[in-house]
MDAnalysis code that builds the backbone (N, CA, C; Angstrom):
import MDAnalysis as mda
import numpy as np

u = mda.Universe.empty(300, n_residues=100, atom_resindex=np.repeat(np.arange(100), 3), trajectory=True)
u.add_TopologyAttr("name", ["N", "CA", "C"] * 100)
u.add_TopologyAttr("resid", np.arange(1, 101))
u.add_TopologyAttr("resname", ["UNK", "UNK", "UNK", "UNK", "UNK", "UNK", "UNK", "UNK", "UNK", "UNK", "UNK", "UNK", "UNK", "UNK", "UNK", "UNK", "UNK", "UNK", "UNK", "UNK", "UNK", "UNK", "UNK", "UNK", "UNK", "UNK", "UNK", "UNK", "UNK", "UNK", "UNK", "UNK", "UNK", "UNK", "UNK", "UNK", "UNK", "UNK", "UNK", "UNK", "UNK", "UNK", "UNK", "UNK", "UNK", "UNK", "UNK", "UNK", "UNK", "UNK", "UNK", "UNK", "UNK", "UNK", "UNK", "UNK", "UNK", "UNK", "UNK", "UNK", "UNK", "UNK", "UNK", "UNK", "UNK", "UNK", "UNK", "UNK", "UNK", "UNK", "UNK", "UNK", "UNK", "UNK", "UNK", "UNK", "UNK", "UNK", "UNK", "UNK", "UNK", "UNK", "UNK", "UNK", "UNK", "UNK", "UNK", "UNK", "UNK", "UNK", "UNK", "UNK", "UNK", "UNK", "UNK", "UNK", "UNK", "UNK", "UNK", "UNK"])
u.atoms.positions = np.array([
    [-46.047, -52.496, -25.212],
    [-46.279, -51.314, -24.886],
    [-45.000, -50.542, -24.141],
    [-45.078, -51.127, -22.520],
    [-44.178, -50.672, -21.960],
    [-42.845, -50.625, -22.667],
    [-42.530, -51.502, -23.098],
    [-41.038, -51.815, -24.104],
    [-40.814, -50.472, -24.763],
    [-41.777, -49.814, -25.512],
    [-41.916, -48.412, -26.295],
    [-41.594, -47.501, -25.190],
    [-42.390, -47.291, -24.631],
    [-42.012, -45.943, -23.266],
    [-40.401, -46.230, -22.922],
    [-39.943, -47.466, -22.347],
    [-38.718, -47.418, -21.880],
    [-37.613, -46.463, -23.213],
    [-38.179, -47.669, -24.108],
    [-37.290, -46.934, -25.252],
    [-37.134, -45.897, -25.487],
    [-38.481, -44.446, -25.595],
    [-38.469, -43.622, -26.000],
    [-37.982, -42.876, -24.455],
    [-38.159, -43.497, -23.559],
    [-37.529, -42.573, -22.271],
    [-35.954, -42.749, -21.955],
    [-35.358, -43.673, -22.850],
    [-33.898, -44.063, -23.479],
    [-33.488, -43.180, -24.045],
    [-34.023, -42.951, -25.405],
    [-33.505, -42.061, -26.376],
    [-33.405, -40.592, -25.701],
    [-34.593, -40.070, -25.120],
    [-34.612, -39.074, -24.317],
    [-33.586, -38.387, -23.532],
    [-33.136, -39.583, -22.875],
    [-32.299, -39.713, -21.909],
    [-30.794, -39.263, -22.657],
    [-30.813, -40.189, -23.628],
    [-29.618, -40.045, -24.785],
    [-29.215, -38.411, -24.952],
    [-30.527, -38.180, -25.494],
    [-30.076, -36.964, -26.749],
    [-30.394, -35.458, -25.181],
    [-30.804, -35.705, -23.686],
    [-30.896, -34.717, -23.205],
    [-29.046, -34.875, -22.512],
    [-28.521, -36.122, -22.485],
    [-27.492, -35.780, -22.239],
    [-26.576, -35.335, -23.226],
    [-26.690, -35.669, -24.679],
    [-25.762, -34.843, -25.648],
    [-25.829, -33.648, -25.716],
    [-27.213, -33.034, -25.467],
    [-27.540, -31.707, -25.715],
    [-26.521, -30.815, -24.284],
    [-26.690, -31.760, -23.385],
    [-25.997, -31.060, -22.133],
    [-24.535, -30.517, -22.147],
    [-24.090, -32.136, -22.856],
    [-22.727, -31.702, -23.000],
    [-22.032, -30.544, -24.135],
    [-23.127, -30.584, -25.337],
    [-22.842, -29.302, -26.154],
    [-22.872, -28.136, -25.118],
    [-24.225, -27.550, -24.753],
    [-24.170, -26.774, -23.587],
    [-23.027, -26.617, -22.676],
    [-22.506, -27.436, -22.217],
    [-21.409, -27.445, -21.598],
    [-19.717, -26.959, -22.047],
    [-20.074, -27.407, -23.358],
    [-18.637, -27.116, -24.371],
    [-19.086, -25.748, -24.681],
    [-20.010, -25.485, -25.071],
    [-20.094, -24.116, -25.905],
    [-19.641, -23.023, -24.320],
    [-19.888, -23.273, -23.633],
    [-19.959, -22.755, -21.720],
    [-18.747, -22.477, -22.131],
    [-17.926, -23.403, -21.786],
    [-16.488, -23.778, -21.448],
    [-15.698, -22.800, -22.382],
    [-15.808, -22.981, -23.986],
    [-15.082, -22.457, -25.127],
    [-15.800, -20.701, -24.696],
    [-16.829, -20.260, -24.465],
    [-16.855, -18.901, -23.934],
    [-16.333, -18.271, -22.992],
    [-15.520, -19.265, -21.917],
    [-15.109, -19.074, -20.590],
    [-13.726, -18.595, -21.101],
    [-12.987, -19.891, -21.764],
    [-11.789, -19.568, -22.389],
    [-11.419, -18.537, -23.162],
    [-12.371, -18.019, -23.666],
    [-12.332, -17.014, -24.494],
    [-11.851, -16.014, -24.096],
    [-13.309, -15.560, -22.741],
    [-12.815, -14.723, -21.641],
    [-11.539, -14.486, -20.910],
    [-11.148, -15.332, -20.806],
    [-9.787, -16.000, -19.956],
    [-8.863, -15.417, -21.008],
    [-9.152, -15.514, -22.076],
    [-7.941, -15.274, -23.197],
    [-7.890, -13.681, -23.337],
    [-9.383, -13.082, -23.640],
    [-9.139, -11.801, -23.601],
    [-9.146, -10.885, -22.230],
    [-8.950, -11.843, -21.328],
    [-8.178, -10.724, -19.464],
    [-6.891, -10.774, -19.657],
    [-6.166, -11.722, -19.944],
    [-4.780, -12.107, -20.172],
    [-4.402, -11.394, -21.053],
    [-4.713, -10.956, -22.225],
    [-4.394, -10.336, -23.562],
    [-4.650, -8.399, -22.398],
    [-5.651, -8.258, -21.843],
    [-5.801, -7.032, -21.513],
    [-4.533, -6.610, -20.294],
    [-4.486, -7.517, -19.528],
    [-3.647, -7.494, -18.927],
    [-2.085, -7.512, -18.889],
    [-1.856, -8.079, -20.023],
    [-0.639, -7.881, -20.464],
    [-0.585, -6.545, -21.146],
    [-1.240, -6.055, -22.143],
    [-1.470, -4.470, -22.096],
    [-1.256, -3.797, -21.162],
    [-1.780, -3.842, -19.963],
    [-1.736, -2.660, -18.885],
    [-0.303, -3.070, -18.199],
    [0.365, -4.046, -18.353],
    [1.467, -4.474, -18.085],
    [2.380, -3.258, -18.456],
    [2.493, -3.912, -20.046],
    [3.187, -2.366, -20.829],
    [3.270, -1.250, -20.513],
    [1.596, -0.778, -20.476],
    [1.724, 0.885, -19.871],
    [2.167, 0.974, -18.760],
    [1.834, 0.115, -17.799],
    [2.732, 0.110, -16.146],
    [3.986, 0.461, -16.321],
    [4.680, -0.448, -17.374],
    [6.012, -0.264, -17.182],
    [6.360, 1.445, -17.945],
    [5.663, 1.497, -19.039],
    [6.241, 2.826, -20.012],
    [5.707, 4.038, -18.878],
    [4.970, 3.937, -17.888],
    [4.754, 5.100, -16.981],
    [5.728, 4.512, -15.894],
    [6.473, 3.703, -15.573],
    [7.964, 3.518, -14.512],
    [8.636, 4.378, -14.873],
    [8.709, 4.182, -16.526],
    [9.926, 4.369, -17.305],
    [9.991, 5.880, -17.283],
    [8.778, 6.231, -17.502],
    [8.557, 7.975, -17.449],
    [8.541, 8.761, -16.119],
    [8.551, 7.616, -15.094],
    [8.583, 8.335, -13.946],
    [9.926, 9.055, -13.508],
    [10.527, 7.588, -13.870],
    [11.988, 7.451, -13.464],
    [12.524, 8.884, -14.174],
    [12.477, 9.022, -15.505],
    [13.423, 9.524, -15.958],
    [12.498, 11.557, -15.814],
    [11.343, 11.577, -14.873],
    [11.297, 12.844, -14.269],
    [11.621, 13.026, -13.021],
    [11.927, 12.168, -12.417],
    [12.386, 11.727, -11.111],
    [13.886, 12.049, -11.342],
    [14.778, 11.896, -12.080],
    [15.711, 12.222, -12.330],
    [16.176, 13.592, -12.654],
    [15.012, 13.977, -13.795],
    [15.355, 15.283, -13.876],
    [15.199, 16.381, -12.393],
    [14.280, 16.187, -11.986],
    [13.599, 16.937, -11.010],
    [14.978, 16.787, -10.042],
    [15.732, 15.557, -9.879],
    [16.785, 15.564, -8.706],
    [18.324, 16.284, -9.401],
    [17.864, 16.206, -10.459],
    [19.053, 16.941, -10.909],
    [18.836, 18.584, -10.991],
    [17.514, 19.046, -10.962],
    [17.629, 20.437, -10.859],
    [18.026, 20.562, -9.374],
    [17.371, 20.008, -9.079],
    [17.526, 19.940, -6.959],
    [19.088, 20.669, -6.640],
    [19.849, 19.326, -7.126],
    [21.178, 19.359, -7.460],
    [21.854, 20.602, -7.640],
    [21.115, 21.199, -8.560],
    [21.903, 22.682, -9.195],
    [21.332, 23.675, -8.297],
    [20.033, 23.696, -7.972],
    [19.585, 24.265, -7.007],
    [20.576, 24.171, -5.410],
    [21.002, 23.260, -5.290],
    [21.709, 23.271, -3.909],
    [22.832, 23.127, -3.725],
    [23.542, 23.271, -4.808],
    [25.077, 23.534, -5.152],
    [24.881, 24.578, -4.745],
    [24.192, 25.977, -5.478],
    [24.535, 27.348, -5.239],
    [24.006, 27.716, -3.676],
    [23.108, 26.544, -3.025],
    [22.841, 27.196, -1.646],
    [23.791, 26.489, -0.799],
    [24.148, 25.294, -0.676],
    [25.109, 24.588, 0.593],
    [25.133, 23.171, -0.192],
    [25.286, 22.414, 0.854],
    [25.815, 20.980, 0.889],
    [24.644, 20.447, 0.260],
    [24.702, 19.240, -0.378],
    [23.678, 18.275, -0.758],
    [24.314, 16.822, -1.115],
    [23.171, 15.571, -1.264],
    [23.593, 14.739, -1.191],
    [22.772, 14.078, -2.133],
    [23.910, 12.809, -2.981],
    [23.032, 12.512, -4.213],
    [23.459, 10.625, -4.226],
    [22.457, 9.966, -4.324],
    [22.690, 8.551, -4.207],
    [21.910, 7.804, -5.003],
    [22.312, 6.343, -5.423],
    [21.803, 5.909, -6.250],
    [21.047, 4.325, -5.814],
    [19.893, 4.449, -6.134],
    [18.952, 3.287, -5.690],
    [19.514, 1.738, -6.442],
    [18.845, 0.830, -6.009],
    [18.991, -0.466, -6.480],
    [18.809, -0.530, -8.245],
    [17.693, 0.180, -8.414],
    [17.441, 0.066, -9.658],
    [17.960, 1.367, -10.554],
    [19.269, 1.873, -10.392],
    [20.165, 2.690, -10.891],
    [19.285, 3.899, -11.012],
    [18.172, 4.556, -10.548],
    [17.860, 5.572, -10.599],
    [18.268, 6.615, -9.438],
    [18.395, 7.960, -10.080],
    [19.000, 9.016, -8.756],
    [18.099, 9.297, -7.737],
    [18.861, 9.329, -6.422],
    [17.946, 10.069, -5.358],
    [18.466, 11.219, -5.090],
    [17.599, 11.884, -4.422],
    [17.776, 13.444, -3.575],
    [17.847, 13.041, -2.055],
    [18.907, 13.080, -1.498],
    [18.564, 13.673, -0.220],
    [18.888, 14.956, 0.803],
    [17.515, 15.582, 1.079],
    [17.665, 16.845, 1.788],
    [18.868, 16.569, 2.644],
    [19.672, 17.431, 3.504],
    [20.661, 17.076, 4.151],
    [20.225, 16.722, 5.808],
    [18.907, 17.372, 6.196],
    [18.510, 16.233, 7.423],
    [18.471, 15.025, 7.363],
    [17.901, 14.489, 5.923],
    [17.535, 12.990, 5.951],
    [18.864, 12.427, 5.871],
    [19.582, 13.244, 5.091],
    [21.114, 12.539, 5.084],
    [21.661, 11.948, 6.710],
    [21.296, 13.382, 7.215],
    [22.023, 12.477, 8.415],
    [21.196, 11.851, 9.572],
    [19.552, 11.987, 9.110],
    [19.437, 10.388, 9.894],
    [19.541, 9.260, 9.252],
    [19.626, 9.326, 8.290],
    [20.019, 7.581, 7.562],
    [21.800, 7.038, 8.427],
    [22.605, 8.048, 8.442],
    [23.353, 7.461, 8.731],
    [23.912, 7.879, 10.294],
    [22.346, 8.363, 11.626],
    [22.936, 8.096, 12.522],
    [22.913, 6.988, 13.123],
])
């Protein structure tokens, strides 16, 4: 009788161990799928961010060019380029502070 009980406990232990492994495997698959989705979303957001940066640079250059035209009518202006090659307009007093 005790041998049967021991055998049943051993079989139950094996089944619970197998079931636990399956549950953990499914959970791991779900987590990996979520991580993949998050990576894809991050990649899409990075693309959108680059597009917005490009749009901002284009708008900034247009504004700088219009300010230059206005300043050439009114007085002296200064135009510099940033490291990323975008135009930067400096007001005359800003220009003086940079060189002081």
